[in-house]
A tleap script that builds the chain and sets N, CA, C and O, in Angstrom:
source leaprc.protein.ff14SB
mol = sequence {
  NMET ALA GLU ALA ILE LEU ILE PRO ILE SER
  PHE PHE LEU VAL VAL PHE ALA ILE CYS TYR
  LEU TYR PHE SER THR ARG ASN LYS GLU ARG
  LEU ALA LEU ILE GLU LYS GLY VAL ASP ALA
  SER ILE PHE PHE LYS SER LYS ASP ASP SER
  GLU LEU SER THR TRP LYS ILE VAL LEU ILE
  ASN PHE ALA VAL LEU LEU MET SER ILE GLY
  ILE ALA ILE PHE LEU GLY SER SER MET VAL
  ASN GLY LEU ASP LEU ASP GLU GLU ILE ALA
  PHE PRO GLY THR ILE PHE LEU MET SER GLY
  VAL GLY LEU MET VAL GLY PHE PHE ILE THR
  LYS ARG PHE GLU LYS LYS CGLY
}
set mol.1.N position { -149.351 -10.112 -65.865 }
set mol.1.CA position { -148.469 -10.459 -65.557 }
set mol.1.C position { -146.937 -10.954 -66.027 }
set mol.1.O position { -146.013 -11.128 -65.232 }
set mol.2.N position { -146.864 -11.120 -67.279 }
set mol.2.CA position { -145.602 -11.439 -67.736 }
set mol.2.C position { -144.896 -10.210 -68.342 }
set mol.2.O position { -143.791 -10.307 -68.876 }
set mol.3.N position { -145.407 -9.335 -68.265 }
set mol.3.CA position { -144.947 -8.200 -68.300 }
set mol.3.C position { -144.133 -7.577 -67.045 }
set mol.3.O position { -143.121 -6.921 -67.291 }
set mol.4.N position { -144.548 -7.765 -65.715 }
set mol.4.CA position { -144.234 -7.268 -64.613 }
set mol.4.C position { -142.555 -8.135 -64.669 }
set mol.4.O position { -141.627 -7.475 -64.203 }
set mol.5.N position { -142.241 -9.466 -65.187 }
set mol.5.CA position { -141.305 -10.027 -64.814 }
set mol.5.C position { -139.889 -9.932 -65.817 }
set mol.5.O position { -138.726 -10.269 -65.598 }
set mol.6.N position { -140.590 -9.283 -67.073 }
set mol.6.CA position { -140.257 -9.063 -68.398 }
set mol.6.C position { -138.978 -7.723 -67.963 }
set mol.6.O position { -137.784 -7.928 -68.179 }
set mol.7.N position { -139.388 -6.657 -67.462 }
set mol.7.CA position { -139.143 -5.556 -67.043 }
set mol.7.C position { -137.578 -5.714 -66.164 }
set mol.7.O position { -136.504 -5.262 -66.562 }
set mol.8.N position { -137.799 -6.427 -64.976 }
set mol.8.CA position { -136.599 -6.523 -64.286 }
set mol.8.C position { -135.249 -6.998 -65.273 }
set mol.8.O position { -134.207 -6.393 -65.523 }
set mol.9.N position { -135.802 -8.498 -65.764 }
set mol.9.CA position { -135.062 -9.399 -66.550 }
set mol.9.C position { -134.416 -8.564 -67.611 }
set mol.9.O position { -133.198 -8.423 -67.498 }
set mol.10.N position { -134.996 -8.003 -68.591 }
set mol.10.CA position { -134.620 -7.025 -69.221 }
set mol.10.C position { -133.680 -6.074 -68.904 }
set mol.10.O position { -132.784 -5.644 -69.631 }
set mol.11.N position { -134.005 -5.703 -67.505 }
set mol.11.CA position { -132.861 -4.394 -66.932 }
set mol.11.C position { -131.313 -4.975 -66.897 }
set mol.11.O position { -130.275 -4.447 -67.296 }
set mol.12.N position { -131.624 -6.708 -66.049 }
set mol.12.CA position { -130.281 -6.981 -65.913 }
set mol.12.C position { -129.466 -7.642 -66.838 }
set mol.12.O position { -128.317 -7.978 -66.552 }
set mol.13.N position { -130.096 -7.900 -68.169 }
set mol.13.CA position { -129.673 -8.021 -69.208 }
set mol.13.C position { -128.991 -6.893 -69.891 }
set mol.13.O position { -128.268 -6.894 -70.888 }
set mol.14.N position { -129.183 -6.432 -69.523 }
set mol.14.CA position { -128.918 -5.017 -70.153 }
set mol.14.C position { -127.713 -4.499 -69.520 }
set mol.14.O position { -126.857 -4.142 -70.329 }
set mol.15.N position { -127.408 -4.359 -68.247 }
set mol.15.CA position { -126.649 -3.873 -67.537 }
set mol.15.C position { -125.347 -5.617 -67.704 }
set mol.15.O position { -124.151 -5.322 -67.701 }
set mol.16.N position { -125.562 -6.606 -67.782 }
set mol.16.CA position { -124.890 -7.508 -68.060 }
set mol.16.C position { -124.028 -7.659 -68.999 }
set mol.16.O position { -122.885 -8.093 -68.859 }
set mol.17.N position { -124.767 -7.155 -70.429 }
set mol.17.CA position { -124.439 -6.872 -71.812 }
set mol.17.C position { -123.664 -5.542 -71.920 }
set mol.17.O position { -122.777 -5.468 -72.771 }
set mol.18.N position { -123.929 -4.484 -71.124 }
set mol.18.CA position { -122.797 -3.520 -70.569 }
set mol.18.C position { -121.349 -3.884 -70.270 }
set mol.18.O position { -120.215 -3.715 -70.720 }
set mol.19.N position { -122.048 -4.523 -69.190 }
set mol.19.CA position { -120.646 -5.091 -68.331 }
set mol.19.C position { -119.738 -5.851 -69.126 }
set mol.19.O position { -118.532 -5.602 -69.135 }
set mol.20.N position { -120.423 -7.052 -70.002 }
set mol.20.CA position { -119.342 -7.457 -70.478 }
set mol.20.C position { -118.656 -7.005 -71.773 }
set mol.20.O position { -117.474 -7.150 -72.084 }
set mol.21.N position { -119.813 -6.330 -72.573 }
set mol.21.CA position { -118.642 -5.732 -73.264 }
set mol.21.C position { -117.615 -4.800 -72.628 }
set mol.21.O position { -116.406 -4.932 -72.815 }
set mol.22.N position { -118.032 -4.071 -72.045 }
set mol.22.CA position { -116.689 -2.916 -71.478 }
set mol.22.C position { -115.570 -4.044 -71.169 }
set mol.22.O position { -114.494 -3.717 -71.668 }
set mol.23.N position { -115.533 -5.046 -70.615 }
set mol.23.CA position { -114.499 -5.957 -70.009 }
set mol.23.C position { -113.689 -6.717 -71.155 }
set mol.23.O position { -112.467 -6.589 -71.227 }
set mol.24.N position { -114.546 -7.669 -72.223 }
set mol.24.CA position { -113.782 -8.219 -73.078 }
set mol.24.C position { -113.425 -7.119 -73.908 }
set mol.24.O position { -112.491 -7.397 -74.661 }
set mol.25.N position { -113.892 -5.892 -74.021 }
set mol.25.CA position { -113.188 -4.837 -75.311 }
set mol.25.C position { -112.220 -4.961 -74.650 }
set mol.25.O position { -111.218 -5.361 -75.242 }
set mol.26.N position { -112.105 -4.648 -73.032 }
set mol.26.CA position { -110.633 -3.863 -72.596 }
set mol.26.C position { -109.713 -4.949 -72.565 }
set mol.26.O position { -108.649 -4.552 -73.038 }
set mol.27.N position { -109.656 -6.021 -72.253 }
set mol.27.CA position { -108.763 -7.319 -72.516 }
set mol.27.C position { -108.413 -7.346 -73.682 }
set mol.27.O position { -107.227 -7.360 -74.013 }
set mol.28.N position { -109.472 -7.359 -74.569 }
set mol.28.CA position { -108.605 -7.462 -75.918 }
set mol.28.C position { -107.960 -6.409 -76.589 }
set mol.28.O position { -107.311 -6.525 -77.629 }
set mol.29.N position { -108.184 -5.258 -75.882 }
set mol.29.CA position { -107.124 -4.181 -76.413 }
set mol.29.C position { -106.060 -4.052 -75.511 }
set mol.29.O position { -105.074 -3.481 -75.977 }
set mol.30.N position { -105.980 -4.477 -74.190 }
set mol.30.CA position { -105.032 -4.452 -73.861 }
set mol.30.C position { -103.539 -6.307 -74.216 }
set mol.30.O position { -102.325 -6.453 -74.073 }
set mol.31.N position { -104.585 -7.126 -74.640 }
set mol.31.CA position { -103.954 -8.191 -75.119 }
set mol.31.C position { -103.039 -7.411 -76.525 }
set mol.31.O position { -101.828 -7.210 -76.431 }
set mol.32.N position { -103.695 -7.103 -77.557 }
set mol.32.CA position { -103.266 -6.145 -78.410 }
set mol.32.C position { -102.303 -5.611 -78.142 }
set mol.32.O position { -101.266 -6.090 -78.600 }
set mol.33.N position { -102.239 -4.627 -77.453 }
set mol.33.CA position { -101.066 -3.817 -76.766 }
set mol.33.C position { -99.930 -4.596 -76.683 }
set mol.33.O position { -98.895 -4.397 -77.318 }
set mol.34.N position { -100.228 -5.892 -75.534 }
set mol.34.CA position { -98.865 -6.372 -75.536 }
set mol.34.C position { -98.254 -7.307 -76.347 }
set mol.34.O position { -97.026 -7.380 -76.387 }
set mol.35.N position { -99.199 -8.266 -77.207 }
set mol.35.CA position { -98.598 -8.421 -78.432 }
set mol.35.C position { -98.084 -7.584 -79.227 }
set mol.35.O position { -97.280 -8.060 -80.028 }
set mol.36.N position { -98.356 -6.049 -79.295 }
set mol.36.CA position { -97.174 -5.001 -79.991 }
set mol.36.C position { -96.002 -4.769 -79.291 }
set mol.36.O position { -95.004 -4.236 -79.776 }
set mol.37.N position { -96.118 -5.175 -78.125 }
set mol.37.CA position { -94.874 -4.976 -77.289 }
set mol.37.C position { -94.782 -3.577 -76.491 }
set mol.37.O position { -93.718 -3.301 -75.937 }
set mol.38.N position { -95.828 -2.725 -76.424 }
set mol.38.CA position { -96.085 -1.370 -75.738 }
set mol.38.C position { -95.949 -1.587 -74.460 }
set mol.38.O position { -96.343 -2.704 -74.127 }
set mol.39.N position { -95.507 -0.888 -73.557 }
set mol.39.CA position { -95.382 -0.704 -72.314 }
set mol.39.C position { -96.860 -0.722 -71.584 }
set mol.39.O position { -97.898 -0.158 -71.932 }
set mol.40.N position { -96.546 -1.705 -70.266 }
set mol.40.CA position { -97.897 -1.838 -69.591 }
set mol.40.C position { -98.508 -0.738 -69.090 }
set mol.40.O position { -99.700 -0.446 -68.998 }
set mol.41.N position { -96.930 0.161 -68.598 }
set mol.41.CA position { -97.524 0.999 -67.643 }
set mol.41.C position { -98.633 2.421 -68.381 }
set mol.41.O position { -98.694 3.589 -67.994 }
set mol.42.N position { -99.359 1.776 -69.484 }
set mol.42.CA position { -100.232 3.056 -70.213 }
set mol.42.C position { -101.532 2.498 -69.265 }
set mol.42.O position { -102.562 3.165 -69.165 }
set mol.43.N position { -101.392 1.484 -68.737 }
set mol.43.CA position { -102.770 1.170 -68.118 }
set mol.43.C position { -103.177 1.545 -66.781 }
set mol.43.O position { -104.326 1.394 -66.365 }
set mol.44.N position { -101.818 2.245 -65.832 }
set mol.44.CA position { -102.240 2.306 -64.701 }
set mol.44.C position { -101.877 3.736 -64.710 }
set mol.44.O position { -100.917 4.077 -65.400 }
set mol.45.N position { -102.629 4.747 -63.921 }
set mol.45.CA position { -102.337 5.911 -64.253 }
set mol.45.C position { -101.599 6.378 -62.620 }
set mol.45.O position { -101.760 5.583 -61.694 }
set mol.46.N position { -100.870 7.585 -62.388 }
set mol.46.CA position { -99.966 7.869 -61.889 }
set mol.46.C position { -100.530 8.439 -60.367 }
set mol.46.O position { -101.229 9.450 -60.434 }
set mol.47.N position { -100.306 7.930 -59.149 }
set mol.47.CA position { -101.091 8.555 -57.648 }
set mol.47.C position { -100.395 9.717 -57.473 }
set mol.47.O position { -99.401 9.902 -56.771 }
set mol.48.N position { -100.963 10.447 -58.131 }
set mol.48.CA position { -100.152 12.115 -58.060 }
set mol.48.C position { -101.316 12.487 -56.638 }
set mol.48.O position { -102.526 12.275 -56.720 }
set mol.49.N position { -100.793 12.928 -55.693 }
set mol.49.CA position { -101.743 13.711 -54.288 }
set mol.49.C position { -102.674 14.520 -54.876 }
set mol.49.O position { -103.873 14.433 -54.611 }
set mol.50.N position { -102.043 15.590 -55.944 }
set mol.50.CA position { -102.633 16.769 -56.612 }
set mol.50.C position { -103.823 16.578 -57.415 }
set mol.50.O position { -104.775 17.357 -57.459 }
set mol.51.N position { -103.682 15.280 -58.166 }
set mol.51.CA position { -104.812 15.256 -58.802 }
set mol.51.C position { -106.311 14.742 -58.074 }
set mol.51.O position { -106.356 13.830 -57.248 }
set mol.52.N position { -107.233 15.332 -58.439 }
set mol.52.CA position { -108.601 15.120 -58.148 }
set mol.52.C position { -109.094 13.930 -58.745 }
set mol.52.O position { -109.221 13.907 -59.970 }
set mol.53.N position { -109.413 12.859 -58.006 }
set mol.53.CA position { -109.863 11.637 -58.017 }
set mol.53.C position { -111.706 11.373 -58.334 }
set mol.53.O position { -112.617 11.590 -57.535 }
set mol.54.N position { -111.798 10.927 -59.537 }
set mol.54.CA position { -113.050 11.011 -60.041 }
set mol.54.C position { -114.218 10.734 -59.578 }
set mol.54.O position { -115.242 11.245 -60.030 }
set mol.55.N position { -114.192 9.799 -58.520 }
set mol.55.CA position { -115.136 9.906 -57.201 }
set mol.55.C position { -115.331 10.830 -56.286 }
set mol.55.O position { -116.441 10.900 -55.757 }
set mol.56.N position { -114.171 11.827 -55.873 }
set mol.56.CA position { -114.463 12.984 -55.873 }
set mol.56.C position { -115.101 13.911 -56.020 }
set mol.56.O position { -115.620 14.690 -55.220 }
set mol.57.N position { -115.077 13.836 -57.485 }
set mol.57.CA position { -115.678 15.242 -58.453 }
set mol.57.C position { -117.032 14.338 -58.515 }
set mol.57.O position { -117.903 15.206 -58.558 }
set mol.58.N position { -117.645 13.169 -58.541 }
set mol.58.CA position { -119.135 12.659 -58.551 }
set mol.58.C position { -119.489 13.282 -57.109 }
set mol.58.O position { -120.616 13.744 -56.932 }
set mol.59.N position { -118.967 13.289 -56.549 }
set mol.59.CA position { -119.416 13.472 -54.726 }
set mol.59.C position { -119.831 14.648 -54.759 }
set mol.59.O position { -120.943 15.017 -54.383 }
set mol.60.N position { -118.787 15.466 -55.305 }
set mol.60.CA position { -119.240 16.962 -54.803 }
set mol.60.C position { -120.458 17.333 -55.665 }
set mol.60.O position { -121.462 17.864 -55.191 }
set mol.61.N position { -120.337 17.087 -56.688 }
set mol.61.CA position { -121.282 17.021 -57.889 }
set mol.61.C position { -122.693 16.919 -56.932 }
set mol.61.O position { -123.392 17.810 -56.452 }
set mol.62.N position { -122.805 15.303 -56.866 }
set mol.62.CA position { -124.052 14.885 -56.370 }
set mol.62.C position { -124.626 15.638 -54.759 }
set mol.62.O position { -125.794 15.743 -54.384 }
set mol.63.N position { -123.497 16.035 -54.106 }
set mol.63.CA position { -124.183 16.889 -53.184 }
set mol.63.C position { -124.509 17.952 -53.442 }
set mol.63.O position { -125.232 18.555 -52.649 }
set mol.64.N position { -124.142 18.473 -54.485 }
set mol.64.CA position { -125.046 20.703 -54.753 }
set mol.64.C position { -125.742 19.812 -55.340 }
set mol.64.O position { -126.781 20.465 -55.444 }
set mol.65.N position { -126.018 18.656 -55.886 }
set mol.65.CA position { -127.218 18.766 -56.963 }
set mol.65.C position { -128.440 18.205 -55.610 }
set mol.65.O position { -129.648 18.407 -55.740 }
set mol.66.N position { -127.845 17.508 -54.385 }
set mol.66.CA position { -128.910 17.232 -53.446 }
set mol.66.C position { -129.456 18.563 -52.650 }
set mol.66.O position { -130.666 18.741 -52.505 }
set mol.67.N position { -128.672 19.297 -52.248 }
set mol.67.CA position { -128.448 20.449 -51.890 }
set mol.67.C position { -129.889 21.616 -52.278 }
set mol.67.O position { -130.731 22.225 -51.620 }
set mol.68.N position { -129.549 21.461 -53.654 }
set mol.68.CA position { -130.259 22.321 -54.623 }
set mol.68.C position { -131.654 21.493 -54.450 }
set mol.68.O position { -132.771 21.934 -54.180 }
set mol.69.N position { -131.349 20.516 -54.626 }
set mol.69.CA position { -133.268 20.005 -54.656 }
set mol.69.C position { -133.403 20.291 -53.348 }
set mol.69.O position { -134.069 21.326 -53.330 }
set mol.70.N position { -133.096 19.891 -51.970 }
set mol.70.CA position { -133.781 20.668 -51.420 }
set mol.70.C position { -133.806 21.908 -50.747 }
set mol.70.O position { -134.204 22.200 -49.619 }
set mol.71.N position { -133.111 22.843 -52.003 }
set mol.71.CA position { -133.742 24.135 -51.214 }
set mol.71.C position { -134.832 24.363 -52.603 }
set mol.71.O position { -135.579 25.332 -52.732 }
set mol.72.N position { -134.731 23.458 -53.368 }
set mol.72.CA position { -136.065 23.902 -54.587 }
set mol.72.C position { -137.232 23.298 -53.710 }
set mol.72.O position { -138.254 23.923 -53.994 }
set mol.73.N position { -137.420 22.589 -53.013 }
set mol.73.CA position { -138.724 21.932 -52.454 }
set mol.73.C position { -138.847 23.336 -51.482 }
set mol.73.O position { -139.651 24.251 -51.655 }
set mol.74.N position { -137.748 23.227 -50.346 }
set mol.74.CA position { -137.924 24.726 -49.802 }
set mol.74.C position { -139.248 25.842 -50.451 }
set mol.74.O position { -140.418 26.055 -50.133 }
set mol.75.N position { -138.160 26.452 -51.678 }
set mol.75.CA position { -138.705 27.528 -52.460 }
set mol.75.C position { -140.578 26.886 -52.707 }
set mol.75.O position { -141.590 27.380 -52.211 }
set mol.76.N position { -140.496 25.954 -53.415 }
set mol.76.CA position { -141.542 25.770 -54.291 }
set mol.76.C position { -143.138 25.823 -52.664 }
set mol.76.O position { -144.275 26.293 -52.683 }
set mol.77.N position { -142.280 25.036 -51.472 }
set mol.77.CA position { -143.708 24.952 -50.457 }
set mol.77.C position { -143.882 26.820 -50.345 }
set mol.77.O position { -145.006 27.296 -50.187 }
set mol.78.N position { -142.662 27.715 -50.448 }
set mol.78.CA position { -142.706 28.831 -49.822 }
set mol.78.C position { -143.719 29.229 -51.089 }
set mol.78.O position { -144.866 29.565 -50.792 }
set mol.79.N position { -143.417 29.208 -52.169 }
set mol.79.CA position { -144.147 29.307 -53.760 }
set mol.79.C position { -146.031 29.170 -53.422 }
set mol.79.O position { -146.985 29.841 -53.817 }
set mol.80.N position { -145.965 28.482 -52.904 }
set mol.80.CA position { -147.390 27.838 -53.004 }
set mol.80.C position { -148.436 28.288 -51.762 }
set mol.80.O position { -149.659 28.433 -51.768 }
set mol.81.N position { -147.141 28.493 -50.383 }
set mol.81.CA position { -148.209 29.109 -49.190 }
set mol.81.C position { -147.962 30.386 -49.514 }
set mol.81.O position { -148.984 31.069 -49.442 }
set mol.82.N position { -147.362 30.755 -49.721 }
set mol.82.CA position { -147.097 32.601 -50.204 }
set mol.82.C position { -147.588 32.968 -50.951 }
set mol.82.O position { -148.654 33.527 -50.690 }
set mol.83.N position { -147.213 32.906 -52.104 }
set mol.83.CA position { -147.786 33.142 -53.335 }
set mol.83.C position { -148.935 32.621 -54.021 }
set mol.83.O position { -149.257 32.970 -55.157 }
set mol.84.N position { -149.695 31.583 -53.150 }
set mol.84.CA position { -150.820 31.241 -53.745 }
set mol.84.C position { -150.719 30.208 -55.107 }
set mol.84.O position { -151.688 30.293 -55.862 }
set mol.85.N position { -149.756 29.341 -55.456 }
set mol.85.CA position { -149.148 29.519 -56.880 }
set mol.85.C position { -149.760 27.676 -57.207 }
set mol.85.O position { -149.633 27.366 -56.022 }
set mol.86.N position { -150.161 26.651 -57.716 }
set mol.86.CA position { -150.837 25.769 -57.765 }
set mol.86.C position { -149.154 25.115 -57.483 }
set mol.86.O position { -148.067 25.655 -57.690 }
set mol.87.N position { -149.463 23.854 -56.978 }
set mol.87.CA position { -148.516 22.523 -56.526 }
set mol.87.C position { -148.313 22.172 -57.889 }
set mol.87.O position { -147.095 22.129 -58.063 }
set mol.88.N position { -149.118 21.813 -59.281 }
set mol.88.CA position { -148.154 21.460 -59.925 }
set mol.88.C position { -147.218 22.458 -60.759 }
set mol.88.O position { -146.300 21.929 -61.386 }
set mol.89.N position { -147.341 23.667 -60.819 }
set mol.89.CA position { -146.405 24.441 -61.121 }
set mol.89.C position { -145.238 25.143 -60.792 }
set mol.89.O position { -144.339 25.520 -61.545 }
set mol.90.N position { -145.388 25.311 -59.250 }
set mol.90.CA position { -144.354 25.576 -58.315 }
set mol.90.C position { -143.233 24.541 -58.007 }
set mol.90.O position { -142.070 24.800 -58.315 }
set mol.91.N position { -143.487 23.663 -57.554 }
set mol.91.CA position { -143.165 21.962 -57.771 }
set mol.91.C position { -141.824 21.792 -58.902 }
set mol.91.O position { -140.598 21.869 -58.833 }
set mol.92.N position { -142.325 21.658 -59.419 }
set mol.92.CA position { -141.173 20.924 -60.803 }
set mol.92.C position { -140.486 22.074 -61.082 }
set mol.92.O position { -139.261 21.999 -61.175 }
set mol.93.N position { -141.090 23.220 -61.246 }
set mol.93.CA position { -140.817 24.601 -62.039 }
set mol.93.C position { -139.457 24.867 -61.054 }
set mol.93.O position { -138.396 24.597 -61.618 }
set mol.94.N position { -139.340 25.399 -59.548 }
set mol.94.CA position { -138.093 25.360 -59.223 }
set mol.94.C position { -136.969 24.114 -58.911 }
set mol.94.O position { -135.772 24.381 -58.799 }
set mol.95.N position { -137.452 22.824 -58.792 }
set mol.95.CA position { -136.706 22.094 -58.793 }
set mol.95.C position { -136.209 21.482 -59.946 }
set mol.95.O position { -135.282 20.683 -59.815 }
set mol.96.N position { -136.675 21.723 -61.073 }
set mol.96.CA position { -135.867 21.644 -62.586 }
set mol.96.C position { -134.800 22.737 -62.267 }
set mol.96.O position { -133.595 22.520 -62.135 }
set mol.97.N position { -135.361 23.823 -62.175 }
set mol.97.CA position { -134.347 25.163 -61.758 }
set mol.97.C position { -133.077 25.542 -61.185 }
set mol.97.O position { -132.009 26.049 -61.527 }
set mol.98.N position { -133.729 25.018 -60.034 }
set mol.98.CA position { -132.623 24.510 -58.811 }
set mol.98.C position { -131.586 23.338 -58.793 }
set mol.98.O position { -130.567 23.399 -58.105 }
set mol.99.N position { -131.872 22.358 -59.520 }
set mol.99.CA position { -130.903 21.544 -60.414 }
set mol.99.C position { -130.119 21.850 -61.337 }
set mol.99.O position { -129.082 21.208 -61.507 }
set mol.100.N position { -130.366 22.603 -61.897 }
set mol.100.CA position { -129.491 23.197 -63.069 }
set mol.100.C position { -128.839 24.320 -62.462 }
set mol.100.O position { -127.672 24.538 -62.785 }
set mol.101.N position { -129.396 25.051 -61.652 }
set mol.101.CA position { -128.221 26.089 -61.076 }
set mol.101.C position { -127.248 24.871 -60.263 }
set mol.101.O position { -126.023 24.989 -60.304 }
set mol.102.N position { -127.788 23.885 -59.644 }
set mol.102.CA position { -126.892 23.081 -58.660 }
set mol.102.C position { -125.492 22.859 -59.334 }
set mol.102.O position { -124.357 23.191 -58.992 }
set mol.103.N position { -126.144 21.955 -60.763 }
set mol.103.CA position { -125.093 21.346 -61.268 }
set mol.103.C position { -124.237 22.078 -62.046 }
set mol.103.O position { -123.187 21.604 -62.481 }
set mol.104.N position { -124.639 23.297 -62.273 }
set mol.104.CA position { -123.536 24.694 -62.696 }
set mol.104.C position { -122.799 25.119 -61.357 }
set mol.104.O position { -121.601 25.394 -61.427 }
set mol.105.N position { -123.264 25.165 -60.506 }
set mol.105.CA position { -122.107 25.199 -59.186 }
set mol.105.C position { -121.159 23.973 -58.894 }
set mol.105.O position { -120.054 24.054 -58.356 }
set mol.106.N position { -121.705 22.953 -59.290 }
set mol.106.CA position { -120.755 22.281 -59.398 }
set mol.106.C position { -119.796 21.746 -59.858 }
set mol.106.O position { -118.813 21.110 -59.479 }
set mol.107.N position { -120.317 22.171 -60.902 }
set mol.107.CA position { -119.144 22.305 -62.284 }
set mol.107.C position { -117.932 23.409 -62.324 }
set mol.107.O position { -116.868 23.240 -62.920 }
set mol.108.N position { -118.336 24.673 -61.507 }
set mol.108.CA position { -117.679 25.219 -61.253 }
set mol.108.C position { -116.969 25.280 -60.331 }
set mol.108.O position { -115.981 26.013 -60.393 }
set mol.109.N position { -117.256 24.500 -59.136 }
set mol.109.CA position { -116.316 23.983 -57.942 }
set mol.109.C position { -115.566 22.976 -58.653 }
set mol.109.O position { -114.439 23.471 -58.608 }
set mol.110.N position { -115.449 21.864 -59.295 }
set mol.110.CA position { -114.674 21.047 -59.784 }
set mol.110.C position { -113.787 21.594 -60.556 }
set mol.110.O position { -112.645 21.142 -60.637 }
set mol.111.N position { -114.205 22.654 -61.233 }
set mol.111.CA position { -113.207 23.342 -62.163 }
set mol.111.C position { -112.269 24.009 -61.118 }
set mol.111.O position { -111.047 23.861 -61.123 }
set mol.112.N position { -112.977 24.775 -60.203 }
set mol.112.CA position { -111.453 25.486 -59.422 }
set mol.112.C position { -110.968 24.406 -58.462 }
set mol.112.O position { -110.018 24.655 -57.719 }
set mol.113.N position { -111.357 23.643 -58.447 }
set mol.113.CA position { -110.106 22.366 -57.432 }
set mol.113.C position { -109.286 21.836 -58.488 }
set mol.113.O position { -108.156 21.430 -58.213 }
set mol.114.N position { -109.769 21.788 -59.783 }
set mol.114.CA position { -108.996 21.120 -60.706 }
set mol.114.C position { -107.953 22.135 -61.173 }
set mol.114.O position { -107.038 21.631 -61.825 }
set mol.115.N position { -107.907 23.086 -61.035 }
set mol.115.CA position { -107.159 24.652 -61.596 }
set mol.115.C position { -106.341 24.269 -60.077 }
set mol.115.O position { -105.686 23.238 -60.230 }
set mol.116.N position { -106.259 24.652 -59.126 }
set mol.116.CA position { -105.550 24.369 -58.001 }
set mol.116.C position { -104.484 23.456 -57.840 }
set mol.116.O position { -103.282 23.603 -57.616 }
set mol.117.N position { -105.397 22.238 -58.048 }
set mol.117.CA position { -104.021 21.063 -58.063 }
set mol.117.C position { -103.363 20.951 -59.749 }
set mol.117.O position { -102.415 20.204 -59.994 }
savepdb mol mol.pdb
quit
């Protein structure tokens, strides 16, 4: 019973520790730069319209990944029904293969969008 409660507690402690270290380190770096008299404009990115934001890149890659997983499930089902392959072989194999293809396609789409901007 104790193991069931330790896993969520340890997960939230790890997330808290990572966030705490990130924000405290960032704060210390900024204070050190301000003490040295460095311009504060380095903390803010320019809002250029040609720049592709990070969340758009993540969203594009995530969408392509989910579409490729959907195609993989369809192909795995076709392989099981049409070619009489085992489900244990067809589904994981096609899911991993198509996930890799989807991530590669997402990379090239992102690269093309960044080249345009």
